[in-house]
C-alpha positions as CSV (number, residue, x, y, z in Angstrom):
1,M,7.3,-17.9,-20.0
2,S,4.0,-15.9,-18.7
3,S,6.0,-14.7,-15.5
4,I,8.1,-13.1,-18.2
5,V,5.8,-12.0,-20.6
6,E,6.0,-8.1,-19.7
7,L,9.7,-8.0,-20.1
8,P,12.2,-6.5,-21.7
9,H,11.8,-3.3,-19.7
10,E,11.9,-1.2,-22.7
11,I,13.6,2.4,-22.5
12,P,11.5,4.8,-25.3
13,L,13.4,7.2,-26.5
14,E,13.2,9.9,-29.7
15,G,16.1,9.5,-31.5
16,V,16.8,5.8,-30.1
17,S,14.7,2.2,-30.4
18,N,16.0,-1.2,-28.9
19,L,17.5,0.4,-25.5
20,R,16.4,-1.8,-22.9
21,D,17.5,-2.6,-19.5
22,L,18.9,-6.3,-19.0
23,G,17.7,-6.8,-15.5
24,G,14.1,-8.2,-14.6
25,W,15.2,-12.0,-16.0
26,P,14.8,-14.7,-13.7
27,T,17.6,-17.4,-13.5
28,R,18.2,-21.1,-12.4
29,D,18.1,-20.7,-8.6
30,G,15.7,-18.3,-7.8
31,G,17.2,-15.2,-8.3
32,R,16.7,-12.2,-10.8
33,V,18.9,-10.3,-13.3
34,R,19.5,-6.6,-11.5
35,R,18.1,-3.7,-12.9
36,G,19.6,-0.8,-13.6
37,Q,22.8,-1.7,-14.3
38,V,23.4,-2.7,-17.9
39,F,21.7,-2.1,-20.8
40,R,21.3,-2.8,-24.5
41,S,20.0,-0.9,-27.5
42,A,20.9,-0.1,-31.2
43,A,22.9,2.8,-32.2
44,L,22.9,5.9,-30.6
45,H,23.6,8.6,-33.1
46,A,20.2,10.6,-32.9
47,L,20.0,10.8,-29.5
48,T,18.0,13.9,-28.5
49,P,19.0,16.2,-25.8
50,G,16.6,14.9,-23.9
51,D,17.7,11.2,-24.7
52,T,20.9,12.6,-23.6
53,A,19.4,13.5,-20.3
54,A,17.2,10.0,-20.5
55,L,20.5,8.1,-20.1
56,G,22.0,10.3,-18.0
57,E,19.0,9.5,-15.4
58,L,20.4,5.8,-16.1
59,G,22.9,7.1,-14.7
60,V,25.0,5.2,-17.7
61,R,29.2,6.0,-18.0
62,H,29.8,3.8,-19.6
63,I,29.1,2.6,-23.2
64,V,30.0,0.0,-25.4
65,D,30.7,0.2,-29.0
66,F,30.7,-3.2,-31.1
67,R,30.4,-0.8,-34.3
68,G,33.0,-0.6,-37.0
69,D,35.2,2.3,-37.7
70,A,33.3,3.2,-40.7
71,E,29.8,3.2,-38.7
72,R,30.9,5.3,-36.2
73,A,32.1,7.7,-38.8
74,R,28.8,7.6,-40.5
75,W,26.9,7.5,-37.0
76,P,29.3,8.8,-34.6
77,T,28.1,9.0,-31.2
78,R,27.8,12.3,-29.3
79,P,27.2,11.7,-25.6
80,A,27.2,13.6,-22.5
81,E,30.9,14.6,-21.1
82,A,30.5,12.3,-18.3
83,V,29.9,9.8,-20.1
84,T,33.1,7.1,-21.8
85,I,33.0,5.7,-25.2
86,H,34.7,2.3,-25.4
87,A,35.5,1.2,-29.1
88,L,34.9,-2.5,-29.0
89,T,35.2,-3.0,-33.0
90,I,33.5,-6.0,-34.4
91,T,33.5,-6.4,-38.0
92,P,31.0,-8.7,-39.5
93,I,31.8,-10.9,-42.1
94,T,28.6,-10.6,-44.1
95,G,29.4,-7.6,-45.6
96,T,31.1,-8.9,-48.9
97,A,29.2,-11.8,-49.8
98,M,26.1,-9.4,-48.3
99,R,26.4,-7.1,-51.5
100,E,26.7,-10.2,-53.4
101,L,23.2,-11.2,-52.5
102,M,21.9,-7.6,-52.8
103,N,22.8,-7.5,-56.2
104,D,22.0,-10.7,-57.2
105,P,18.0,-11.2,-58.5
106,A,17.8,-14.8,-57.6
107,S,19.2,-14.1,-53.7
108,T,16.4,-15.7,-51.1
109,A,15.7,-15.7,-48.0
110,E,17.6,-18.3,-47.5
111,D,20.4,-17.5,-48.6
112,V,20.3,-14.1,-46.5
113,A,19.7,-16.6,-43.2
114,R,22.5,-18.8,-44.6
115,V,25.2,-15.8,-44.4
116,M,23.7,-14.3,-41.3
117,R,24.2,-17.8,-39.5
118,L,28.2,-17.6,-40.3
119,A,28.1,-14.2,-39.3
120,Y,26.9,-15.7,-35.6
121,G,29.4,-18.8,-35.7
122,S,32.5,-15.2,-36.2
123,Y,30.6,-13.8,-33.7
124,I,31.6,-16.8,-31.3
125,N,34.4,-17.5,-33.0
126,D,36.6,-14.2,-33.8
127,W,35.5,-11.9,-31.2
128,H,35.6,-13.1,-28.3
129,H,38.1,-10.9,-27.8
130,R,35.9,-8.1,-27.9
131,Y,33.5,-9.9,-25.7
132,R,36.0,-10.5,-23.1
133,A,36.9,-7.0,-22.9
134,M,33.0,-6.2,-22.2
135,F,33.2,-8.9,-19.7
136,D,36.4,-6.9,-17.6
137,L,34.3,-3.7,-17.5
138,L,31.3,-6.1,-16.3
139,V,33.9,-7.5,-13.2
140,N,37.0,-5.3,-12.6
141,D,36.3,-1.3,-14.6
142,V,33.0,0.0,-14.0
143,P,30.4,0.5,-10.7
144,A,28.3,2.8,-13.0
145,P,25.9,2.0,-15.5
146,L,26.9,0.0,-19.1
147,L,25.4,-0.1,-21.8
148,F,26.0,-1.8,-24.9
149,H,25.0,-1.7,-28.5
150,C,25.9,-2.0,-32.3
151,T,24.3,-0.4,-35.2
152,A,20.8,-2.5,-34.9
153,G,21.1,-3.7,-31.7
154,K,20.6,-7.3,-32.7
155,D,23.4,-9.1,-34.0
156,R,26.3,-8.1,-32.2
157,T,24.7,-6.3,-29.1
158,G,22.7,-9.6,-29.4
159,V,25.4,-12.3,-28.8
160,A,26.6,-10.1,-25.9
161,A,23.8,-10.1,-23.5
162,M,22.7,-13.4,-24.7
163,L,26.6,-14.3,-23.5
164,I,25.6,-11.7,-20.1
165,L,22.6,-13.6,-19.4
166,A,23.9,-17.2,-19.4
167,A,26.9,-16.0,-17.2
168,L,24.6,-14.8,-14.6
169,G,22.8,-17.9,-14.8
170,V,20.1,-17.5,-17.0
171,E,17.7,-20.3,-18.6
172,E,18.2,-20.6,-22.9
173,E,14.2,-19.8,-23.1
174,V,14.2,-17.0,-21.2
175,I,18.0,-15.7,-23.2
176,R,16.4,-16.2,-26.3
177,H,13.1,-14.0,-25.0
178,D,15.5,-10.9,-24.4
179,Y,17.2,-11.9,-28.6
180,L,13.6,-11.9,-30.4
181,A,12.1,-8.8,-28.8
182,T,14.5,-6.5,-31.2
183,N,11.6,-7.6,-33.8
184,R,9.4,-5.6,-32.0
185,L,11.3,-2.9,-30.8
186,W,14.0,-1.6,-33.3
187,R,12.8,0.7,-35.4
188,R,14.1,0.2,-39.0
189,D,16.6,2.9,-39.7
190,A,15.4,4.6,-43.2
191,A,19.8,5.0,-43.8
192,V,19.9,1.2,-43.2
193,V,16.9,0.0,-45.1
194,A,17.2,2.2,-48.4
195,G,18.4,0.0,-50.8
196,L,17.9,-3.3,-49.7
197,P,16.0,-5.2,-52.0
198,P,12.9,-6.8,-50.3
199,Q,13.9,-10.3,-49.8
200,V,17.5,-9.3,-48.4
201,A,15.9,-6.6,-46.1
202,D,13.2,-8.6,-44.5
203,T,15.6,-11.7,-42.9
204,L,19.0,-8.9,-43.2
205,L,16.4,-6.7,-40.7
206,S,15.2,-9.3,-38.1
207,V,17.0,-11.9,-35.7
208,Q,15.5,-14.9,-36.1
209,N,16.0,-17.8,-33.5
210,S,17.9,-19.8,-35.9
211,F,20.8,-17.2,-36.1
212,L,21.2,-17.5,-32.2
213,D,21.3,-21.3,-33.0
214,A,24.2,-20.6,-34.5
215,A,25.9,-19.2,-31.6
216,F,25.1,-21.5,-29.5
217,E,26.5,-24.5,-31.9
218,A,30.2,-22.3,-32.1
219,I,30.2,-22.4,-28.4
220,Q,29.1,-26.2,-28.0
221,T,31.0,-27.8,-30.8
222,G,34.2,-25.5,-30.5
223,H,34.4,-25.5,-27.0
224,G,32.3,-28.6,-24.9
225,G,29.3,-25.8,-23.8
226,T,28.9,-22.2,-22.7
227,D,30.7,-23.1,-19.4
228,A,33.7,-24.0,-20.5
229,Y,33.4,-21.5,-23.7
230,L,33.2,-18.5,-21.3
231,R,36.1,-19.6,-18.5
232,D,38.2,-20.6,-21.4
233,R,37.4,-17.7,-23.7
234,I,35.5,-15.5,-21.8
235,G,38.0,-15.2,-18.9
236,L,35.3,-16.0,-16.7
237,D,36.5,-18.5,-13.9
238,D,34.4,-19.6,-10.5
239,A,35.5,-16.1,-8.7
240,R,35.6,-14.0,-11.8
241,R,32.0,-15.0,-12.4
242,G,30.5,-15.4,-9.2
243,A,32.1,-11.6,-9.0
244,L,29.9,-10.7,-11.7
245,R,26.6,-12.9,-10.8
246,A,27.4,-11.0,-7.2
247,R,27.2,-7.7,-8.9
248,L,24.2,-8.4,-11.2
249,V,22.2,-11.1,-9.2
250,E,19.7,-10.5,-6.6
């Protein structure tokens, strides 16, 4: 772990947090994920003109937005004209259950964590077609750097990053290092935090290993392991996975 303590590579902006280059992580075969190709972040609705220019300097031309229609309507993204937004909606199952918890003064942090674990299983089992569409862009259609995000850049985005890094041959321990970095890199948006009881907010607005455990467990129990999931649900056969690695690993 000592060789990766300086990662992930954060890119500080004024109006956006949790923006980092997915590159730099070591792979099992001695390679390293190529820098400057794939980025992850929280929502981009508060981009300043300087932020937009910075994304242009990074070469970002494609943005994958995992948010739902209501999220996009409330917090619209207005990128530079040269940027294409790909709306790959993933609707969390947490909405109704979380509202019930927020209205119940007896709710505990574990209640919230339980709902989050269910959500991560749903991302894997119910929304694989959205992640598959993202991989289609990475493998087939998008030569320019790509950025993907949701609202906080932690859950739907965290699973996307896990799948990309796993496909590139990054060890699980390293994937978790990237995943948990959200807890120090995401500046909680006041509009997201507003009105949440403390016992709900502290768990809902952070990431935990147990959440990612739920995603890995769904992959293992439902699909027989990461390689099988990537092949059968994400569409990464040997040729396509090799093409992805050729582009994103050095």
